[in-house]
N, C-alpha and C positions, 0 to 999 in steps of 0.2 A: 341452405342449398348454395353450392358454389356457382357463381355466374361469371361469364366472360363477356363483358360489355363490348359491343362493336363501336368502332369509331364512326363519326358521322358519314365518312366516305363509304365504309362498309355497310352501314345501315341503309344508305341510299341505294346501294347496288345489290342488296341481298336478294331482291326479287328476280334478279337476272341469273342466279344460280352459280354453280362451280366455275363455269368458264370465265365469268366476270371476275371471280376471286383470283383465278390464275393470272388474268391480265393485270390486276392490281398488284399482286405479289411480284409478278415479273418486272413491272415498272420499278417497284421499290428495290427489289433485289438487284436489278440491272444497275440502278444508280449507285447503290452501295458497293457492288462488286467492281464497277468501273472505277470508282474512287480508290478502292483498295488496290486494284491492279495498277493504277497510275502511280500510287505511292510506293508499292512494293515490287512491282515488276512481275507479279504472279499472273499467269495466264488462266482465265476462267472460261470454261466451255460454254457455248450457247445454251445447252440443256440445263446446266447448273443455274445460269442466269434466269432462264425462263421459269423454272420451277425448283425452288430450294428444298422441296419436300420429297423429291424423287430419292428412293433408296434402292440400291442394288442395280444390277445391269438390266439391259433391255429384256423384257420377258419373252418367253416362248411357250408353246403348248406344253412342252416337257417341264418347264420351270413352274408353271401354275398348277400342274397335276402331280408334282413330285411330293413325296412324303417329307422331304427335307429341302428347304429353300437355300438361298444364298448365304444367310447368316448362321453362324454357330450360336447355340442358345444354352441358357442355363435356367434354373428354376429355384424358387424359394417359397417356403410355406408361410402363410399368414394365420396367426392364432385366431381361434374362435372367440377370443375375449375382446376383439375389436368391437367398436360401437357401430350399430346400424345394420350389420349383416353377420353372417356366420363364419367369416374367415374364408380361406381358399388357398390357391396356388398362383403365383405370378411366374410367367414364362417370359424371358427377355433375351434380346440379342446381346452377345458379349462384346461385340465390336461397336464402339460408339464414334468411330472416326468420321462417319458421314453425318453426325448430328443426332438430335433427339428423334424419337419415334412417336407415332400415334399410339394411343392407348385403346384397348378393347376389353370390355367387361362382358363375360359370358355367364348366364344364369341357367341352372338346371330346371327340370320340370317337376311337377307334383310328385311328392314322396322320393324324389331322386336326390343324389348328392352331386358334388362337383365331379366325381369320378366318371359320371355318365357323359361329361363333356371334355374329359381330359385329353382325348385324342386330338382335339383342336389346338391344344396349348403350344407345343413345340412346332407343330405344322404351320400355324399362322405366324407365330413369333419369328420363325426362321425366314419369313418373307419380309421382315422389317417392321414388326409391331411389338409393343409390350402388351401381353395378353394376361388377363386376370380371370380365371375360372373360380367362381365363388360357391360357397354353401349358403343356404338361406337360414334364417333364425330357427325356423322349424321346417320340417319337410312338408307340412300341410299349408304353408302360407299361400294365400290367394294372389292372383296376378298383380293387383295394384300394390300389394305389400311387396311383392318381388320387384316391382318397378322402383319403389322407394329404396329398396336394398341395393339394386343396381346403381342407383344414383349415389348412395352412401359409399359404395365400393369405388366408383369413379373418383369421388373426392379423396378417399383414402389413397388411391393409386397416385394421384397428382400431388397431394399435400404431405402425406405421412409415410408412404412406403419407402423401403430401402432403395428403390430404384426411381424415386420421384424425379431425380435429376436427369433421367433418361426419357421422361415422358413429356410430350408437348401437350400442355393442358388445353390448348386451343384446338387440338385435333383428336377428338374422342369419338368412340363408337360403342354401340351396344348390340349384344346378341343374346338369344335365349331360346330354350326348347319348351314347347307345350305351354304351361302356365308361365314359365320363364319367357316364352315368346310373347305371351300377352303382356307380361311385365316390360318387355322390350318396347312394345308399342306405347305403353303408359309412360315409360321414361322418355321416349322420343317426343311424345306429346308435351311433356312437362319441360323438356329442355331443348328448345328449337336450335340452340347453338351447337348441338351434336352434329357430327359430320356424316354419320351413316348408322342405319339400324337394319338388323337382319333377324326377324322373327322366324324360328324354325318350327314347323308344324304347330303354329301358335293356337292357344285356347284363351278365350276371354268372352265374358257375357256382353261386353260393349261391342257393338258392331260398327259404329261410326267413328272413323279416325280422320275425318276431314281436316282437323286442326293440326295434324302432324305436318311439320315443315322440314323434316329431316329426310334426305334421300333414303328410301326404304326398299329393300328386297325381301319379299315374303317367300319362303320355301315351304310348299305343301307336299302332301303325299297322297297319291291317288286312292289307296286303299286304307286310309286313315279312318278307323272306326271310333276313335276317341274325340278327335277334333276334326270332324268331317270337313273336307275342303268346301263343300257347299254351304256349310253353316259357319265356318270360321275363315279360313285363308282367303277364299274368293271374295266374300263380302268385305273383309278387311281391306283387301287390295282395291276393290271397286269403290270403296268409300274414300280412299285417298284423293287429295286434290289433283285434278287433271293436269295442273302445271307442275306438279312435283316430279322429281326424278324418282322413278319407281319401277319395280319389276315383280312379276309373279312367276315362280318356277315350280312346276308340279312334277314330282318324281314318279315315273311310270312304275306301277305295280308295288309301290313302297307302302310301308305301314307307318303308323304314328311314331314309331321308335327308330326310324331310319337315321335321325341325327345322333343317336347314341353310339353308333358304330362308325369306324373309319369309313369315310365315303368320299371318293374322289370327285364326284360331281358337286356335292355340297362344298367341298374344299375349293374347287376350281372357281366356282361362281362367287363364293364368299370372299375369297382372296381378291378376285378381280374387282368386286364391288368396293371392298375396303380400300384397295389401292387407288381406284378411280376417285373416290369421294373423300377419303381421309387424307391421302397423299396428293390428291388432285393430279394424279398421274395419268395423262391421256394415252400413254402407251398401252394401257389395259383395256381401252375401249374395244379393241379387236376381239376380246373374249366375251363381250356383252352384246355387241352389234356387228352384223345383223343377227337377229334372234335365231336360236337353233331350230332345227327341223323337229316337228312333232309328229312325224309319220310313223309307219308301222314298226320300224326298227330303231326308233328314237329312244333316248333315255327319259323323255318327257311326255307326259300325257297332256300337258297344257303349258303354255309359256306366253306371257303378256308383258309388255314393257313400254318405256317411254323413249325408245331408241331415237326417234327424231330429235329429241332434246339434246342428246349427247354425241351425235355423230357430226 
């Protein structure tokens, strides 16, 4: 398993969450950029000094709901002969002038292939991420196996892929649908160094995820008859540590398979969550807090979150 050890300073501040990491990176980046500016005469903007991970212009409601984001993208296939998972497709920005990008691995559900998650590939990559939709070794692999395969895909993306030089191995996230969502939770539990996890209508027999230390947004569906929110998504969310950055979004009237089709609500909140915690970009807090309305005409039948922690 690939690990990314924290420095003593980072370990000491880990309990304070993303905002503390931003402060540390701001201090380091500010010192480095100040020296560079002094030697070269280059003018560095305050935003660049504060957060070296910001990618793209300031977001708007239109930009986070658009089918295509700021970055042009391309894709490449990964053979099923790779070790640890079943291959897949990598989607990546073609412009690297702003630096490296966070990496996101997305796993499909039981009996499904990567094609069921393909709509997310270019859509999320165009917002400034390298996205890897994967196939599993077999379509019948259980959640914990899918979690291990997600981890193997993360390692491949960082170490062996043709775009490894575009991926920041310290800024990785995981997503997955159904049993792939259960695998997402398992991978997050196993790798606390991950920056974000987004289980989509997740299914898993394990109900206690209190050991997860990764900022987690769970997306459930009100009419899910396969992974009922009362048996899966809600207990998963409620088991997460109360000090964790977390959210639970329940799609009004949706079925278990809502994440398999292009969905603006899922995209909007997933992109905002990834931007906020993988890129540490506080410009995206406006799309997460205050929480959305869950009234009669809302897109949500339930919404719970840790807004006080990130506002």
